[in-house]
C-alpha positions as CSV (number, residue, x, y, z in Angstrom):
1,M,-11.0,19.1,16.9
2,T,-11.1,15.5,15.9
3,T,-12.1,14.8,12.2
4,P,-14.1,11.7,11.3
5,I,-12.4,9.7,8.5
6,L,-15.2,7.0,8.8
7,E,-18.6,7.1,10.2
8,I,-21.0,4.2,10.4
9,K,-24.7,5.0,11.0
10,N,-27.4,2.6,11.8
11,L,-25.7,-0.2,9.8
12,S,-27.6,-3.5,9.5
13,V,-26.2,-6.5,7.3
14,K,-28.0,-9.7,6.6
15,Y,-26.9,-12.9,5.1
16,G,-30.2,-14.2,3.7
17,A,-32.5,-14.7,6.8
18,I,-29.4,-14.4,9.1
19,Q,-29.1,-10.9,10.9
20,A,-25.3,-10.5,11.0
21,L,-25.2,-6.8,12.1
22,T,-27.8,-4.8,13.9
23,D,-27.9,-1.0,14.1
24,I,-24.1,-0.4,14.3
25,N,-22.9,3.1,14.9
26,L,-19.2,3.9,15.1
27,V,-16.7,6.6,14.1
28,V,-13.0,6.4,13.3
29,N,-11.2,9.6,13.7
30,Q,-8.3,10.8,11.5
31,G,-5.0,9.5,12.6
32,E,-6.5,6.9,15.2
33,I,-6.1,3.2,15.8
34,V,-9.6,2.0,16.7
35,T,-10.2,-1.8,17.5
36,L,-13.3,-4.0,17.2
37,I,-13.3,-6.8,19.7
38,G,-15.7,-9.6,20.4
39,A,-16.2,-13.3,20.2
40,N,-16.0,-15.3,16.9
41,G,-19.2,-14.8,15.1
42,A,-19.9,-11.5,16.6
43,G,-19.8,-9.6,13.3
44,K,-16.5,-8.1,13.3
45,S,-15.4,-9.3,10.0
46,T,-18.7,-8.5,8.5
47,T,-18.2,-4.8,9.5
48,L,-15.0,-4.6,7.7
49,K,-16.6,-6.3,4.6
50,A,-19.4,-3.7,4.7
51,I,-16.9,-0.9,4.8
52,S,-14.8,-2.3,1.8
53,R,-18.1,-3.1,0.0
54,L,-17.4,-6.9,-0.1
55,V,-21.0,-7.4,1.4
56,N,-24.2,-5.2,0.9
57,P,-25.6,-3.2,3.9
58,H,-29.3,-4.0,4.6
59,I,-29.9,-0.5,6.1
60,G,-27.6,2.2,7.4
61,Q,-25.0,4.5,6.0
62,I,-21.1,4.0,5.6
63,I,-19.5,7.4,5.1
64,Y,-15.8,8.0,4.4
65,N,-14.4,11.6,4.3
66,G,-18.0,12.8,3.8
67,Q,-18.8,10.4,0.9
68,Q,-21.3,7.8,1.0
69,L,-19.8,4.4,0.1
70,N,-23.0,2.3,0.1
71,H,-23.5,1.9,-3.7
72,L,-19.8,2.0,-4.6
73,T,-18.0,-1.1,-6.0
74,P,-14.9,-2.5,-4.1
75,D,-12.4,-1.1,-6.4
76,R,-13.8,2.3,-6.2
77,V,-13.5,2.1,-2.4
78,V,-9.8,1.3,-2.9
79,H,-9.5,4.3,-5.3
80,L,-10.8,6.6,-2.5
81,G,-8.1,5.6,-0.1
82,I,-9.3,2.4,1.8
83,A,-7.4,-0.8,1.9
84,H,-8.5,-4.0,3.4
85,S,-6.2,-6.8,4.8
86,P,-8.5,-9.6,5.2
87,E,-8.8,-12.4,7.7
88,G,-6.9,-15.4,6.3
89,R,-4.5,-13.3,4.5
90,R,-5.8,-14.2,0.8
91,I,-2.5,-14.0,-0.7
92,L,-2.0,-15.1,-4.2
93,T,-0.2,-18.3,-3.2
94,R,1.1,-19.3,-6.9
95,Q,2.5,-15.7,-7.3
96,T,5.8,-14.4,-6.1
97,I,5.9,-12.0,-3.2
98,L,6.9,-9.3,-5.8
99,T,4.0,-10.0,-7.9
100,N,1.6,-9.8,-5.1
101,L,2.9,-6.5,-4.0
102,E,2.6,-5.1,-7.8
103,L,-1.0,-6.3,-7.9
104,G,-1.7,-4.4,-4.7
105,A,-0.8,-1.2,-6.4
106,Y,-3.2,-2.1,-9.4
107,I,-5.0,1.3,-9.2
108,R,-1.6,3.2,-9.5
109,S,0.3,4.0,-12.7
110,D,3.5,5.6,-11.3
111,R,5.8,3.0,-11.9
112,L,8.8,4.6,-10.1
113,G,6.7,5.3,-7.0
114,I,5.4,1.7,-6.9
115,K,9.0,0.4,-7.3
116,A,10.0,2.9,-4.4
117,D,7.1,1.6,-2.1
118,I,8.0,-2.0,-2.7
119,E,11.6,-1.4,-1.5
120,R,10.3,0.5,1.4
121,H,8.0,-2.3,2.4
122,F,10.8,-4.6,2.1
123,L,12.9,-2.5,4.6
124,T,9.8,-2.7,7.0
125,F,9.4,-6.4,6.5
126,P,13.1,-7.7,5.6
127,R,12.0,-11.3,5.4
128,L,9.9,-10.5,2.3
129,G,12.9,-8.6,0.7
130,E,15.1,-11.5,1.2
131,R,12.4,-13.8,-0.6
132,R,11.0,-11.3,-3.1
133,N,11.1,-13.9,-5.9
134,Q,9.8,-16.8,-3.8
135,L,6.2,-18.0,-4.4
136,A,4.0,-16.6,-1.7
137,G,2.4,-20.1,-0.8
138,T,5.8,-21.3,0.3
139,L,6.1,-18.6,3.1
140,S,5.3,-19.3,6.8
141,G,2.2,-17.9,8.2
142,G,3.7,-14.9,9.9
143,E,5.5,-13.9,6.5
144,Q,2.2,-14.4,4.7
145,Q,0.6,-11.9,7.2
146,M,3.4,-9.5,6.6
147,L,2.9,-10.0,2.7
148,A,-1.0,-9.3,3.3
149,I,-0.4,-6.1,5.2
150,A,2.3,-4.9,2.7
151,R,0.0,-5.6,-0.3
152,A,-2.8,-3.5,1.4
153,L,-0.3,-0.6,1.8
154,M,0.7,-0.7,-2.0
155,S,-2.6,1.4,-2.8
156,R,-1.2,4.0,-0.3
157,P,-4.5,4.0,1.9
158,K,-5.4,6.7,4.2
159,L,-7.5,4.0,6.1
160,L,-6.4,0.4,6.6
161,L,-8.8,-2.3,7.7
162,L,-6.9,-5.0,9.3
163,D,-8.8,-8.3,10.1
164,E,-7.2,-10.6,12.7
165,P,-3.5,-9.8,12.0
166,S,-2.3,-12.1,14.9
167,L,-4.3,-15.1,14.3
168,G,-2.3,-18.3,14.4
169,L,0.9,-16.8,14.7
170,A,3.9,-17.2,17.2
171,P,4.1,-14.5,20.0
172,Q,7.3,-13.2,18.5
173,I,5.8,-12.6,15.0
174,V,2.8,-11.0,16.6
175,R,5.0,-8.6,18.4
176,E,6.7,-7.8,15.2
177,I,3.4,-7.2,13.4
178,F,2.1,-5.0,16.0
179,S,5.3,-3.0,16.0
180,V,4.6,-2.4,12.4
181,I,0.9,-1.4,13.1
182,R,2.1,1.3,15.6
183,Q,4.7,2.5,13.1
184,L,2.1,2.8,10.3
185,N,-0.1,4.9,12.5
186,S,2.8,7.2,13.5
187,E,3.2,7.8,9.7
188,G,-0.3,8.9,9.3
189,V,-2.3,5.7,8.4
190,T,-5.6,5.6,10.2
191,I,-6.3,2.0,11.2
192,L,-9.5,0.0,12.1
193,L,-8.3,-3.2,13.6
194,V,-10.3,-6.4,14.3
195,E,-8.4,-8.6,16.6
196,Q,-9.0,-11.6,18.7
197,N,-6.3,-10.9,21.0
198,A,-8.3,-8.3,23.0
199,T,-5.6,-7.4,25.4
200,L,-3.0,-6.6,22.6
201,A,-5.6,-4.7,20.7
202,L,-6.7,-2.5,23.4
203,Q,-3.0,-1.9,24.5
204,T,-2.4,-0.8,20.8
205,A,-5.6,1.3,20.1
206,N,-6.8,4.6,21.1
207,R,-10.4,3.5,21.3
208,G,-12.4,0.5,21.1
209,Y,-15.7,-1.0,20.5
210,V,-17.2,-4.3,21.7
211,L,-19.4,-6.5,19.4
212,E,-21.7,-9.1,20.7
213,A,-24.0,-11.1,18.5
214,G,-24.0,-8.3,15.8
215,E,-24.7,-5.5,18.2
216,L,-22.2,-2.8,19.7
217,T,-22.6,-3.2,23.4
218,I,-19.7,-1.2,25.0
219,S,-17.4,1.5,23.4
220,G,-14.8,4.0,24.9
221,V,-11.2,4.8,25.3
222,A,-9.0,1.6,24.8
223,S,-7.2,2.2,28.3
224,E,-10.5,2.4,30.1
225,L,-12.0,-0.8,28.3
226,L,-8.8,-2.6,29.4
227,N,-9.9,-1.9,33.1
228,D,-13.6,-2.4,32.4
229,E,-15.0,-5.3,34.6
230,R,-17.4,-6.6,31.7
231,V,-14.7,-6.5,29.2
232,R,-12.1,-8.2,31.5
233,K,-14.5,-10.9,32.3
234,A,-15.7,-11.6,28.7
235,Y,-12.5,-11.1,26.7
236,L,-9.3,-10.5,28.7
237,G,-9.3,-13.7,30.7
């Protein structure tokens, strides 16, 4: 039997007078990769920000492992086991790679475990290990994306929110990052993926949802969405 790790019920979000999300309902089950696809401005990033409590829901419920998130602070959400790798990476450019990773573990006090996790992520992303004392702002776009994902993993999340991990990256780097996404999932991390490359997202995910102008219009098994004529015309070229 599938167990929901995340349930979003009748979620609406407003930015002032602008309705960003309207009556969103979605479920992410334990162990899945679920993707949200849609055009720019459809509300994908807003959905992730609502889950991680960076924006406030207007109405609706966000439930993680049976617990309401609506009134929690963002740091409490991290403590519960959710990490958010944001669009645009948002790394600390004037700090080293190592410091960025250490700050990603700010909720933890197990120094040996933190050190071990940093070395493990350097094995996953060897380029980061080679440059561990380099300022993060001097990294390439792909390396910065790797750092953003590794930093999110430092809190040992059960649910990882990934926002546009392939944006602006060369195809080879995109392949590397999506290989890591599949590896993380195989190791037990549940992933909610926002991705502008709809084909790649649906090839990677178990299930998908399509957002249009702040409303969910289509959902289903990812392999079926790949062959859905409406999805193909709008997003798969």
